[in-house]
mmCIF file as Biopython writes it, N, C-alpha, C and O atoms, coordinates in Angstrom:
data_model
#
loop_
_atom_site.group_PDB
_atom_site.id
_atom_site.type_symbol
_atom_site.label_atom_id
_atom_site.label_alt_id
_atom_site.label_comp_id
_atom_site.label_asym_id
_atom_site.label_entity_id
_atom_site.label_seq_id
_atom_site.pdbx_PDB_ins_code
_atom_site.Cartn_x
_atom_site.Cartn_y
_atom_site.Cartn_z
_atom_site.occupancy
_atom_site.B_iso_or_equiv
_atom_site.auth_seq_id
_atom_site.auth_asym_id
_atom_site.pdbx_PDB_model_num
ATOM 1   N N  . MET A ? 1  ? -3.673  -13.473 -6.585  1.0 0.0 1  A 1 
ATOM 2   C CA . MET A ? 1  ? -3.949  -12.691 -7.840  1.0 0.0 1  A 1 
ATOM 3   C C  . MET A ? 1  ? -2.345  -12.620 -8.066  1.0 0.0 1  A 1 
ATOM 4   O O  . MET A ? 1  ? -1.508  -12.824 -7.186  1.0 0.0 1  A 1 
ATOM 5   N N  . SER A ? 2  ? -2.118  -12.337 -9.226  1.0 0.0 2  A 1 
ATOM 6   C CA . SER A ? 2  ? -0.965  -12.259 -9.952  1.0 0.0 2  A 1 
ATOM 7   C C  . SER A ? 2  ? -0.850  -10.761 -10.427 1.0 0.0 2  A 1 
ATOM 8   O O  . SER A ? 2  ? -1.916  -10.277 -10.805 1.0 0.0 2  A 1 
ATOM 9   N N  . GLY A ? 3  ? -0.037  -10.158 -10.461 1.0 0.0 3  A 1 
ATOM 10  C CA . GLY A ? 3  ? -0.007  -8.755  -11.248 1.0 0.0 3  A 1 
ATOM 11  C C  . GLY A ? 3  ? 0.000   -7.781  -10.326 1.0 0.0 3  A 1 
ATOM 12  O O  . GLY A ? 3  ? -0.291  -8.082  -9.168  1.0 0.0 3  A 1 
ATOM 13  N N  . THR A ? 4  ? 0.304   -6.556  -10.632 1.0 0.0 4  A 1 
ATOM 14  C CA . THR A ? 4  ? 0.544   -5.581  -9.555  1.0 0.0 4  A 1 
ATOM 15  C C  . THR A ? 4  ? -0.659  -4.690  -9.497  1.0 0.0 4  A 1 
ATOM 16  O O  . THR A ? 4  ? -1.439  -4.737  -10.449 1.0 0.0 4  A 1 
ATOM 17  N N  . TYR A ? 5  ? -0.896  -3.911  -8.530  1.0 0.0 5  A 1 
ATOM 18  C CA . TYR A ? 5  ? -2.241  -3.247  -8.394  1.0 0.0 5  A 1 
ATOM 19  C C  . TYR A ? 5  ? -1.591  -1.723  -8.871  1.0 0.0 5  A 1 
ATOM 20  O O  . TYR A ? 5  ? -0.613  -1.170  -8.369  1.0 0.0 5  A 1 
ATOM 21  N N  . SER A ? 6  ? -2.199  -1.370  -9.667  1.0 0.0 6  A 1 
ATOM 22  C CA . SER A ? 6  ? -1.755  0.372   -10.062 1.0 0.0 6  A 1 
ATOM 23  C C  . SER A ? 6  ? -2.546  1.270   -9.117  1.0 0.0 6  A 1 
ATOM 24  O O  . SER A ? 6  ? -3.620  0.929   -8.621  1.0 0.0 6  A 1 
ATOM 25  N N  . ALA A ? 7  ? -1.869  2.589   -8.872  1.0 0.0 7  A 1 
ATOM 26  C CA . ALA A ? 7  ? -2.639  3.464   -7.996  1.0 0.0 7  A 1 
ATOM 27  C C  . ALA A ? 7  ? -4.086  3.677   -8.514  1.0 0.0 7  A 1 
ATOM 28  O O  . ALA A ? 7  ? -5.017  3.789   -7.717  1.0 0.0 7  A 1 
ATOM 29  N N  . ALA A ? 8  ? -4.228  3.719   -9.568  1.0 0.0 8  A 1 
ATOM 30  C CA . ALA A ? 8  ? -5.924  4.248   -10.532 1.0 0.0 8  A 1 
ATOM 31  C C  . ALA A ? 8  ? -6.566  3.180   -9.523  1.0 0.0 8  A 1 
ATOM 32  O O  . ALA A ? 8  ? -7.615  3.508   -8.969  1.0 0.0 8  A 1 
ATOM 33  N N  . GLU A ? 9  ? -6.064  2.046   -9.274  1.0 0.0 9  A 1 
ATOM 34  C CA . GLU A ? 9  ? -6.987  1.273   -8.967  1.0 0.0 9  A 1 
ATOM 35  C C  . GLU A ? 9  ? -7.262  1.177   -7.713  1.0 0.0 9  A 1 
ATOM 36  O O  . GLU A ? 9  ? -8.400  1.117   -7.248  1.0 0.0 9  A 1 
ATOM 37  N N  . LEU A ? 10 ? -5.995  1.151   -6.954  1.0 0.0 10 A 1 
ATOM 38  C CA . LEU A ? 10 ? -6.028  1.454   -5.439  1.0 0.0 10 A 1 
ATOM 39  C C  . LEU A ? 10 ? -6.966  2.770   -5.022  1.0 0.0 10 A 1 
ATOM 40  O O  . LEU A ? 10 ? -7.687  2.677   -4.029  1.0 0.0 10 A 1 
ATOM 41  N N  . GLN A ? 11 ? -6.949  3.544   -5.519  1.0 0.0 11 A 1 
ATOM 42  C CA . GLN A ? 11 ? -8.038  4.832   -5.519  1.0 0.0 11 A 1 
ATOM 43  C C  . GLN A ? 11 ? -9.384  4.571   -5.129  1.0 0.0 11 A 1 
ATOM 44  O O  . GLN A ? 11 ? -10.119 5.204   -4.371  1.0 0.0 11 A 1 
ATOM 45  N N  . THR A ? 12 ? -9.514  3.868   -5.569  1.0 0.0 12 A 1 
ATOM 46  C CA . THR A ? 12 ? -11.195 2.984   -5.805  1.0 0.0 12 A 1 
ATOM 47  C C  . THR A ? 12 ? -11.534 2.369   -4.630  1.0 0.0 12 A 1 
ATOM 48  O O  . THR A ? 12 ? -12.707 2.122   -4.348  1.0 0.0 12 A 1 
ATOM 49  N N  . TYR A ? 13 ? -10.543 2.082   -3.871  1.0 0.0 13 A 1 
ATOM 50  C CA . TYR A ? 13 ? -10.936 1.409   -2.618  1.0 0.0 13 A 1 
ATOM 51  C C  . TYR A ? 13 ? -10.688 1.562   -1.267  1.0 0.0 13 A 1 
ATOM 52  O O  . TYR A ? 13 ? -9.643  1.877   -0.698  1.0 0.0 13 A 1 
ATOM 53  N N  . SER A ? 14 ? -11.887 1.274   -0.785  1.0 0.0 14 A 1 
ATOM 54  C CA . SER A ? 14 ? -12.257 1.837   0.803   1.0 0.0 14 A 1 
ATOM 55  C C  . SER A ? 14 ? -10.705 1.373   1.473   1.0 0.0 14 A 1 
ATOM 56  O O  . SER A ? 14 ? -9.860  0.589   1.042   1.0 0.0 14 A 1 
ATOM 57  N N  . LEU A ? 15 ? -10.742 2.266   2.777   1.0 0.0 15 A 1 
ATOM 58  C CA . LEU A ? 15 ? -9.254  2.011   3.625   1.0 0.0 15 A 1 
ATOM 59  C C  . LEU A ? 15 ? -9.205  0.498   4.118   1.0 0.0 15 A 1 
ATOM 60  O O  . LEU A ? 15 ? -8.229  -0.243  4.236   1.0 0.0 15 A 1 
ATOM 61  N N  . GLU A ? 16 ? -10.515 0.271   4.363   1.0 0.0 16 A 1 
ATOM 62  C CA . GLU A ? 16 ? -10.525 -1.292  5.088   1.0 0.0 16 A 1 
ATOM 63  C C  . GLU A ? 16 ? -10.436 -2.140  3.994   1.0 0.0 16 A 1 
ATOM 64  O O  . GLU A ? 16 ? -9.894  -3.165  4.407   1.0 0.0 16 A 1 
ATOM 65  N N  . LYS A ? 17 ? -10.684 -2.244  2.824   1.0 0.0 17 A 1 
ATOM 66  C CA . LYS A ? 17 ? -10.280 -2.952  1.485   1.0 0.0 17 A 1 
ATOM 67  C C  . LYS A ? 17 ? -8.578  -2.647  1.638   1.0 0.0 17 A 1 
ATOM 68  O O  . LYS A ? 17 ? -7.878  -3.619  1.922   1.0 0.0 17 A 1 
ATOM 69  N N  . LEU A ? 18 ? -8.092  -1.661  1.499   1.0 0.0 18 A 1 
ATOM 70  C CA . LEU A ? 18 ? -6.472  -1.360  1.271   1.0 0.0 18 A 1 
ATOM 71  C C  . LEU A ? 18 ? -6.010  -2.257  2.650   1.0 0.0 18 A 1 
ATOM 72  O O  . LEU A ? 18 ? -5.147  -3.105  2.423   1.0 0.0 18 A 1 
ATOM 73  N N  . ARG A ? 19 ? -6.322  -2.190  3.548   1.0 0.0 19 A 1 
ATOM 74  C CA . ARG A ? 19 ? -5.814  -2.951  4.911   1.0 0.0 19 A 1 
ATOM 75  C C  . ARG A ? 19 ? -5.597  -4.286  4.572   1.0 0.0 19 A 1 
ATOM 76  O O  . ARG A ? 19 ? -4.502  -4.848  4.589   1.0 0.0 19 A 1 
ATOM 77  N N  . GLY A ? 20 ? -6.789  -4.836  4.229   1.0 0.0 20 A 1 
ATOM 78  C CA . GLY A ? 20 ? -6.879  -6.285  3.814   1.0 0.0 20 A 1 
ATOM 79  C C  . GLY A ? 20 ? -6.146  -6.753  2.637   1.0 0.0 20 A 1 
ATOM 80  O O  . GLY A ? 20 ? -5.708  -7.897  2.508   1.0 0.0 20 A 1 
ATOM 81  N N  . LEU A ? 21 ? -6.022  -5.649  1.648   1.0 0.0 21 A 1 
ATOM 82  C CA . LEU A ? 21 ? -5.346  -6.459  0.491   1.0 0.0 21 A 1 
ATOM 83  C C  . LEU A ? 21 ? -3.962  -6.354  1.099   1.0 0.0 21 A 1 
ATOM 84  O O  . LEU A ? 21 ? -3.262  -7.342  0.874   1.0 0.0 21 A 1 
ATOM 85  N N  . TYR A ? 22 ? -3.197  -5.044  2.075   1.0 0.0 22 A 1 
ATOM 86  C CA . TYR A ? 22 ? -1.932  -5.386  2.321   1.0 0.0 22 A 1 
ATOM 87  C C  . TYR A ? 22 ? -1.624  -6.481  3.056   1.0 0.0 22 A 1 
ATOM 88  O O  . TYR A ? 22 ? -0.652  -7.235  3.005   1.0 0.0 22 A 1 
ATOM 89  N N  . ARG A ? 23 ? -2.752  -6.464  3.866   1.0 0.0 23 A 1 
ATOM 90  C CA . ARG A ? 23 ? -2.239  -7.693  4.787   1.0 0.0 23 A 1 
ATOM 91  C C  . ARG A ? 23 ? -2.223  -9.035  3.868   1.0 0.0 23 A 1 
ATOM 92  O O  . ARG A ? 23 ? -1.136  -9.608  3.944   1.0 0.0 23 A 1 
ATOM 93  N N  . SER A ? 24 ? -2.986  -9.552  3.181   1.0 0.0 24 A 1 
ATOM 94  C CA . SER A ? 24 ? -2.966  -10.364 1.963   1.0 0.0 24 A 1 
ATOM 95  C C  . SER A ? 24 ? -1.576  -10.464 1.178   1.0 0.0 24 A 1 
ATOM 96  O O  . SER A ? 24 ? -0.943  -11.520 1.144   1.0 0.0 24 A 1 
ATOM 97  N N  . GLN A ? 25 ? -1.197  -9.432  0.624   1.0 0.0 25 A 1 
ATOM 98  C CA . GLN A ? 25 ? 0.337   -9.111  0.060   1.0 0.0 25 A 1 
ATOM 99  C C  . GLN A ? 25 ? 1.453   -9.490  1.160   1.0 0.0 25 A 1 
ATOM 100 O O  . GLN A ? 25 ? 2.567   -9.820  0.754   1.0 0.0 25 A 1 
ATOM 101 N N  . GLN A ? 26 ? 1.204   -9.454  2.426   1.0 0.0 26 A 1 
ATOM 102 C CA . GLN A ? 26 ? 2.351   -9.094  3.571   1.0 0.0 26 A 1 
ATOM 103 C C  . GLN A ? 26 ? 2.141   -11.469 3.394   1.0 0.0 26 A 1 
ATOM 104 O O  . GLN A ? 26 ? 3.126   -12.188 3.227   1.0 0.0 26 A 1 
ATOM 105 N N  . PHE A ? 27 ? 1.272   -11.794 3.461   1.0 0.0 27 A 1 
ATOM 106 C CA . PHE A ? 27 ? 1.206   -13.239 3.229   1.0 0.0 27 A 1 
ATOM 107 C C  . PHE A ? 27 ? 1.912   -13.598 2.059   1.0 0.0 27 A 1 
ATOM 108 O O  . PHE A ? 27 ? 2.882   -14.356 2.084   1.0 0.0 27 A 1 
ATOM 109 N N  . ARG A ? 28 ? 1.477   -13.100 1.075   1.0 0.0 28 A 1 
ATOM 110 C CA . ARG A ? 28 ? 2.018   -13.669 -0.492  1.0 0.0 28 A 1 
ATOM 111 C C  . ARG A ? 28 ? 3.459   -13.395 -0.347  1.0 0.0 28 A 1 
ATOM 112 O O  . ARG A ? 28 ? 4.186   -14.368 -0.544  1.0 0.0 28 A 1 
ATOM 113 N N  . LEU A ? 29 ? 4.044   -12.246 -0.037  1.0 0.0 29 A 1 
ATOM 114 C CA . LEU A ? 29 ? 5.834   -11.768 0.236   1.0 0.0 29 A 1 
ATOM 115 C C  . LEU A ? 29 ? 6.046   -13.147 1.180   1.0 0.0 29 A 1 
ATOM 116 O O  . LEU A ? 29 ? 6.716   -14.069 0.713   1.0 0.0 29 A 1 
ATOM 117 N N  . LEU A ? 30 ? 5.577   -13.236 2.246   1.0 0.0 30 A 1 
ATOM 118 C CA . LEU A ? 30 ? 6.032   -14.548 3.406   1.0 0.0 30 A 1 
ATOM 119 C C  . LEU A ? 30 ? 6.447   -16.084 2.374   1.0 0.0 30 A 1 
ATOM 120 O O  . LEU A ? 30 ? 7.522   -16.682 2.390   1.0 0.0 30 A 1 
ATOM 121 N N  . ALA A ? 31 ? 5.190   -16.428 1.526   1.0 0.0 31 A 1 
ATOM 122 C CA . ALA A ? 31 ? 5.492   -17.759 0.973   1.0 0.0 31 A 1 
ATOM 123 C C  . ALA A ? 31 ? 6.089   -17.524 -0.221  1.0 0.0 31 A 1 
ATOM 124 O O  . ALA A ? 31 ? 6.297   -18.536 -0.891  1.0 0.0 31 A 1 
ATOM 125 N N  . SER A ? 32 ? 6.425   -16.488 -0.683  1.0 0.0 32 A 1 
ATOM 126 C CA . SER A ? 32 ? 7.465   -16.429 -1.879  1.0 0.0 32 A 1 
ATOM 127 C C  . SER A ? 32 ? 8.695   -16.418 -1.716  1.0 0.0 32 A 1 
ATOM 128 O O  . SER A ? 32 ? 9.213   -15.790 -0.793  1.0 0.0 32 A 1 
ATOM 129 N N  . MET A ? 33 ? 9.463   -17.204 -2.703  1.0 0.0 33 A 1 
ATOM 130 C CA . MET A ? 33 ? 11.134  -17.274 -2.546  1.0 0.0 33 A 1 
ATOM 131 C C  . MET A ? 33 ? 11.504  -15.841 -2.810  1.0 0.0 33 A 1 
ATOM 132 O O  . MET A ? 33 ? 10.848  -15.217 -3.645  1.0 0.0 33 A 1 
ATOM 133 N N  . PRO A ? 34 ? 12.582  -15.217 -2.117  1.0 0.0 34 A 1 
ATOM 134 C CA . PRO A ? 34 ? 13.415  -13.975 -2.570  1.0 0.0 34 A 1 
ATOM 135 C C  . PRO A ? 34 ? 13.914  -13.988 -3.813  1.0 0.0 34 A 1 
ATOM 136 O O  . PRO A ? 34 ? 14.592  -14.980 -4.079  1.0 0.0 34 A 1 
ATOM 137 N N  . GLY A ? 35 ? 13.774  -13.137 -4.701  1.0 0.0 35 A 1 
ATOM 138 C CA . GLY A ? 35 ? 13.973  -12.836 -5.880  1.0 0.0 35 A 1 
ATOM 139 C C  . GLY A ? 35 ? 12.915  -13.753 -6.794  1.0 0.0 35 A 1 
ATOM 140 O O  . GLY A ? 35 ? 13.468  -13.688 -7.892  1.0 0.0 35 A 1 
ATOM 141 N N  . SER A ? 36 ? 11.861  -14.473 -6.964  1.0 0.0 36 A 1 
ATOM 142 C CA . SER A ? 36 ? 11.063  -14.702 -7.701  1.0 0.0 36 A 1 
ATOM 143 C C  . SER A ? 36 ? 10.348  -13.164 -7.954  1.0 0.0 36 A 1 
ATOM 144 O O  . SER A ? 36 ? 10.393  -12.042 -7.449  1.0 0.0 36 A 1 
ATOM 145 N N  . PRO A ? 37 ? 9.462   -14.077 -9.400  1.0 0.0 37 A 1 
ATOM 146 C CA . PRO A ? 37 ? 8.795   -12.641 -9.766  1.0 0.0 37 A 1 
ATOM 147 C C  . PRO A ? 37 ? 7.721   -12.668 -8.781  1.0 0.0 37 A 1 
ATOM 148 O O  . PRO A ? 37 ? 7.230   -11.551 -8.620  1.0 0.0 37 A 1 
ATOM 149 N N  . GLU A ? 38 ? 7.143   -13.688 -7.993  1.0 0.0 38 A 1 
ATOM 150 C CA . GLU A ? 38 ? 5.971   -13.380 -7.089  1.0 0.0 38 A 1 
ATOM 151 C C  . GLU A ? 38 ? 6.451   -12.506 -5.849  1.0 0.0 38 A 1 
ATOM 152 O O  . GLU A ? 38 ? 5.783   -11.608 -5.337  1.0 0.0 38 A 1 
ATOM 153 N N  . HIS A ? 39 ? 7.642   -12.891 -5.476  1.0 0.0 39 A 1 
ATOM 154 C CA . HIS A ? 39 ? 8.302   -12.092 -4.671  1.0 0.0 39 A 1 
ATOM 155 C C  . HIS A ? 39 ? 8.515   -10.412 -4.614  1.0 0.0 39 A 1 
ATOM 156 O O  . HIS A ? 39 ? 8.482   -9.698  -3.612  1.0 0.0 39 A 1 
ATOM 157 N N  . GLY A ? 40 ? 8.753   -10.007 -6.066  1.0 0.0 40 A 1 
ATOM 158 C CA . GLY A ? 40 ? 8.735   -8.959  -6.439  1.0 0.0 40 A 1 
ATOM 159 C C  . GLY A ? 40 ? 7.469   -7.951  -6.504  1.0 0.0 40 A 1 
ATOM 160 O O  . GLY A ? 40 ? 7.328   -6.810  -6.063  1.0 0.0 40 A 1 
ATOM 161 N N  . GLU A ? 41 ? 6.506   -8.903  -7.306  1.0 0.0 41 A 1 
ATOM 162 C CA . GLU A ? 41 ? 4.815   -8.507  -7.515  1.0 0.0 41 A 1 
ATOM 163 C C  . GLU A ? 41 ? 4.399   -7.920  -5.873  1.0 0.0 41 A 1 
ATOM 164 O O  . GLU A ? 41 ? 3.866   -6.849  -5.584  1.0 0.0 41 A 1 
ATOM 165 N N  . ALA A ? 42 ? 4.825   -8.965  -5.008  1.0 0.0 42 A 1 
ATOM 166 C CA . ALA A ? 42 ? 4.506   -8.664  -3.633  1.0 0.0 42 A 1 
ATOM 167 C C  . ALA A ? 42 ? 4.851   -7.198  -2.846  1.0 0.0 42 A 1 
ATOM 168 O O  . ALA A ? 42 ? 4.108   -6.476  -2.181  1.0 0.0 42 A 1 
ATOM 169 N N  . LEU A ? 43 ? 6.026   -7.085  -3.133  1.0 0.0 43 A 1 
ATOM 170 C CA . LEU A ? 43 ? 6.789   -6.085  -2.749  1.0 0.0 43 A 1 
ATOM 171 C C  . LEU A ? 43 ? 6.267   -4.784  -3.265  1.0 0.0 43 A 1 
ATOM 172 O O  . LEU A ? 43 ? 6.051   -3.735  -2.659  1.0 0.0 43 A 1 
ATOM 173 N N  . ALA A ? 44 ? 6.105   -5.113  -4.601  1.0 0.0 44 A 1 
ATOM 174 C CA . ALA A ? 44 ? 5.607   -3.672  -5.494  1.0 0.0 44 A 1 
ATOM 175 C C  . ALA A ? 44 ? 4.374   -3.203  -4.952  1.0 0.0 44 A 1 
ATOM 176 O O  . ALA A ? 44 ? 4.067   -2.016  -4.839  1.0 0.0 44 A 1 
ATOM 177 N N  . ASN A ? 45 ? 3.520   -4.415  -4.544  1.0 0.0 45 A 1 
ATOM 178 C CA . ASN A ? 45 ? 2.234   -4.250  -4.187  1.0 0.0 45 A 1 
ATOM 179 C C  . ASN A ? 45 ? 2.213   -3.654  -2.709  1.0 0.0 45 A 1 
ATOM 180 O O  . ASN A ? 45 ? 1.572   -2.638  -2.439  1.0 0.0 45 A 1 
ATOM 181 N N  . LEU A ? 46 ? 2.765   -4.177  -2.019  1.0 0.0 46 A 1 
ATOM 182 C CA . LEU A ? 46 ? 3.048   -3.685  -0.558  1.0 0.0 46 A 1 
ATOM 183 C C  . LEU A ? 46 ? 3.466   -2.108  -0.557  1.0 0.0 46 A 1 
ATOM 184 O O  . LEU A ? 46 ? 3.212   -1.347  0.376   1.0 0.0 46 A 1 
ATOM 185 N N  . LYS A ? 47 ? 4.172   -1.728  -1.795  1.0 0.0 47 A 1 
ATOM 186 C CA . LYS A ? 47 ? 4.715   -0.216  -1.799  1.0 0.0 47 A 1 
ATOM 187 C C  . LYS A ? 47 ? 3.535   0.167   -2.171  1.0 0.0 47 A 1 
ATOM 188 O O  . LYS A ? 47 ? 2.873   0.733   -1.301  1.0 0.0 47 A 1 
ATOM 189 N N  . ASN A ? 48 ? 3.007   0.019   -3.323  1.0 0.0 48 A 1 
ATOM 190 C CA . ASN A ? 48 ? 1.760   1.046   -3.765  1.0 0.0 48 A 1 
ATOM 191 C C  . ASN A ? 48 ? 0.271   0.698   -2.731  1.0 0.0 48 A 1 
ATOM 192 O O  . ASN A ? 48 ? -0.490  1.664   -2.688  1.0 0.0 48 A 1 
ATOM 193 N N  . ILE A ? 49 ? -0.059  -0.179  -2.164  1.0 0.0 49 A 1 
ATOM 194 C CA . ILE A ? 49 ? -0.912  -0.087  -1.345  1.0 0.0 49 A 1 
ATOM 195 C C  . ILE A ? 49 ? -0.285  1.039   0.284   1.0 0.0 49 A 1 
ATOM 196 O O  . ILE A ? 49 ? -0.937  1.954   0.787   1.0 0.0 49 A 1 
ATOM 197 N N  . ALA A ? 50 ? 0.728   0.678   0.621   1.0 0.0 50 A 1 
ATOM 198 C CA . ALA A ? 50 ? 0.918   1.571   1.375   1.0 0.0 50 A 1 
ATOM 199 C C  . ALA A ? 50 ? 1.240   3.126   0.989   1.0 0.0 50 A 1 
ATOM 200 O O  . ALA A ? 50 ? 1.398   4.059   1.775   1.0 0.0 50 A 1 
ATOM 201 N N  . ARG A ? 51 ? 1.289   3.147   -0.296  1.0 0.0 51 A 1 
ATOM 202 C CA . ARG A ? 51 ? 0.984   5.048   -0.512  1.0 0.0 51 A 1 
ATOM 203 C C  . ARG A ? 51 ? -0.432  5.458   -0.523  1.0 0.0 51 A 1 
ATOM 204 O O  . ARG A ? 51 ? -0.869  6.578   -0.257  1.0 0.0 51 A 1 
ATOM 205 N N  . ALA A ? 52 ? -1.136  4.335   -0.887  1.0 0.0 52 A 1 
ATOM 206 C CA . ALA A ? 52 ? -2.485  4.876   -1.161  1.0 0.0 52 A 1 
ATOM 207 C C  . ALA A ? 52 ? -3.201  4.608   0.419   1.0 0.0 52 A 1 
ATOM 208 O O  . ALA A ? 52 ? -4.201  5.286   0.656   1.0 0.0 52 A 1 
ATOM 209 N N  . ILE A ? 53 ? -2.875  3.952   1.156   1.0 0.0 53 A 1 
ATOM 210 C CA . ILE A ? 53 ? -3.124  3.745   2.671   1.0 0.0 53 A 1 
ATOM 211 C C  . ILE A ? 53 ? -2.988  5.326   2.815   1.0 0.0 53 A 1 
ATOM 212 O O  . ILE A ? 53 ? -3.949  6.094   2.845   1.0 0.0 53 A 1 
ATOM 213 N N  . ASN A ? 54 ? -1.588  5.710   2.905   1.0 0.0 54 A 1 
ATOM 214 C CA . ASN A ? 54 ? -1.232  6.926   3.477   1.0 0.0 54 A 1 
ATOM 215 C C  . ASN A ? 54 ? -1.465  8.199   2.918   1.0 0.0 54 A 1 
ATOM 216 O O  . ASN A ? 54 ? -0.898  9.200   3.357   1.0 0.0 54 A 1 
ATOM 217 N N  . LEU A ? 55 ? -2.433  8.233   1.776   1.0 0.0 55 A 1 
ATOM 218 C CA . LEU A ? 55 ? -3.029  9.162   1.090   1.0 0.0 55 A 1 
ATOM 219 C C  . LEU A ? 55 ? -4.078  9.158   1.685   1.0 0.0 55 A 1 
ATOM 220 O O  . LEU A ? 55 ? -4.186  10.178  2.365   1.0 0.0 55 A 1 
ATOM 221 N N  . ARG A ? 56 ? -4.807  8.582   1.752   1.0 0.0 56 A 1 
ATOM 222 C CA . ARG A ? 56 ? -6.092  8.096   2.539   1.0 0.0 56 A 1 
ATOM 223 C C  . ARG A ? 56 ? -6.035  9.067   3.616   1.0 0.0 56 A 1 
ATOM 224 O O  . ARG A ? 56 ? -6.637  10.125  3.800   1.0 0.0 56 A 1 
ATOM 225 N N  . LEU A ? 57 ? -5.130  8.418   4.302   1.0 0.0 57 A 1 
ATOM 226 C CA . LEU A ? 57 ? -4.926  9.044   5.929   1.0 0.0 57 A 1 
ATOM 227 C C  . LEU A ? 57 ? -4.662  10.403  6.289   1.0 0.0 57 A 1 
ATOM 228 O O  . LEU A ? 57 ? -5.130  10.909  7.308   1.0 0.0 57 A 1 
ATOM 229 N N  . ALA A ? 58 ? -3.806  11.104  5.350   1.0 0.0 58 A 1 
ATOM 230 C CA . ALA A ? 58 ? -2.910  12.079  5.444   1.0 0.0 58 A 1 
ATOM 231 C C  . ALA A ? 58 ? -4.210  13.113  5.357   1.0 0.0 58 A 1 
ATOM 232 O O  . ALA A ? 58 ? -3.911  13.784  6.344   1.0 0.0 58 A 1 
ATOM 233 N N  . PRO A ? 59 ? -4.952  13.476  5.067   1.0 0.0 59 A 1 
ATOM 234 C CA . PRO A ? 59 ? -6.111  14.457  5.217   1.0 0.0 59 A 1 
ATOM 235 C C  . PRO A ? 59 ? -6.817  14.553  6.350   1.0 0.0 59 A 1 
ATOM 236 O O  . PRO A ? 59 ? -7.642  15.382  6.734   1.0 0.0 59 A 1 
ATOM 237 N N  . GLN A ? 60 ? -6.408  13.662  6.790   1.0 0.0 60 A 1 
ATOM 238 C CA . GLN A ? 60 ? -7.095  13.561  8.811   1.0 0.0 60 A 1 
ATOM 239 C C  . GLN A ? 60 ? -6.200  13.889  9.586   1.0 0.0 60 A 1 
ATOM 240 O O  . GLN A ? 60 ? -6.520  13.907  10.775  1.0 0.0 60 A 1 
ATOM 241 N N  . PHE A ? 61 ? -5.092  14.181  9.309   1.0 0.0 61 A 1 
ATOM 242 C CA . PHE A ? 61 ? -3.938  14.775  10.084  1.0 0.0 61 A 1 
ATOM 243 C C  . PHE A ? 61 ? -2.924  16.185  9.482   1.0 0.0 61 A 1 
ATOM 244 O O  . PHE A ? 61 ? -1.743  16.281  9.149   1.0 0.0 61 A 1 
ATOM 245 N N  . PRO A ? 62 ? -4.044  17.128  9.553   1.0 0.0 62 A 1 
ATOM 246 C CA . PRO A ? 62 ? -3.431  18.257  8.651   1.0 0.0 62 A 1 
ATOM 247 C C  . PRO A ? 62 ? -2.303  18.448  9.359   1.0 0.0 62 A 1 
ATOM 248 O O  . PRO A ? 62 ? -2.092  17.787  10.376  1.0 0.0 62 A 1 
ATOM 249 N N  . ILE A ? 63 ? -1.315  19.507  8.843   1.0 0.0 63 A 1 
ATOM 250 C CA . ILE A ? 63 ? -0.181  19.820  9.304   1.0 0.0 63 A 1 
ATOM 251 C C  . ILE A ? 63 ? -0.320  20.715  9.797   1.0 0.0 63 A 1 
ATOM 252 O O  . ILE A ? 63 ? -0.998  21.382  9.016   1.0 0.0 63 A 1 
ATOM 253 N N  . ARG A ? 64 ? -0.020  21.640  11.192  1.0 0.0 64 A 1 
ATOM 254 C CA . ARG A ? 64 ? -0.273  22.796  11.678  1.0 0.0 64 A 1 
ATOM 255 C C  . ARG A ? 64 ? 1.256   23.724  11.590  1.0 0.0 64 A 1 
ATOM 256 O O  . ARG A ? 64 ? 2.416   23.329  11.476  1.0 0.0 64 A 1 
ATOM 257 N N  . PRO A ? 65 ? 0.795   24.825  11.676  1.0 0.0 65 A 1 
ATOM 258 C CA . PRO A ? 65 ? 1.998   25.736  11.334  1.0 0.0 65 A 1 
ATOM 259 C C  . PRO A ? 65 ? 3.105   25.470  12.436  1.0 0.0 65 A 1 
ATOM 260 O O  . PRO A ? 65 ? 2.864   24.851  13.472  1.0 0.0 65 A 1 
ATOM 261 N N  . GLY A ? 66 ? 4.367   26.007  12.103  1.0 0.0 66 A 1 
ATOM 262 C CA . GLY A ? 66 ? 5.101   25.808  13.334  1.0 0.0 66 A 1 
ATOM 263 C C  . GLY A ? 66 ? 5.391   27.117  13.845  1.0 0.0 66 A 1 
ATOM 264 O O  . GLY A ? 66 ? 4.634   28.042  13.548  1.0 0.0 66 A 1 
ATOM 265 N N  . PRO A ? 67 ? 6.557   27.345  14.696  1.0 0.0 67 A 1 
ATOM 266 C CA . PRO A ? 67 ? 6.354   28.753  15.263  1.0 0.0 67 A 1 
ATOM 267 C C  . PRO A ? 67 ? 6.948   29.532  14.246  1.0 0.0 67 A 1 
ATOM 268 O O  . PRO A ? 67 ? 7.597   28.997  13.348  1.0 0.0 67 A 1 
ATOM 269 N N  . LYS A ? 68 ? 6.782   30.731  14.312  1.0 0.0 68 A 1 
ATOM 270 C CA . LYS A ? 68 ? 7.634   31.810  13.726  1.0 0.0 68 A 1 
ATOM 271 C C  . LYS A ? 68 ? 8.780   32.251  14.030  1.0 0.0 68 A 1 
ATOM 272 O O  . LYS A ? 68 ? 8.878   32.545  15.221  1.0 0.0 68 A 1 
ATOM 273 N N  . PHE A ? 69 ? 9.904   32.449  13.266  1.0 0.0 69 A 1 
ATOM 274 C CA . PHE A ? 69 ? 11.241  32.669  13.718  1.0 0.0 69 A 1 
ATOM 275 C C  . PHE A ? 69 ? 11.237  33.935  13.195  1.0 0.0 69 A 1 
ATOM 276 O O  . PHE A ? 69 ? 12.233  34.651  13.304  1.0 0.0 69 A 1 
#
């Protein structure tokens, strides 16, 4: 795939699909030369996919209130 995944597009994917995409972008990053357009796209995709995964997992771990001082 060439191009960058958008946040809106990633919101439609399941957690399993996001993890698979993340792994494929890791391979794409390793296969590209640093400084190349493919390398930059892979880095951007990794960042976007990681954000989508974190947003998907965040509600599962609610923040507990701390001690009152």
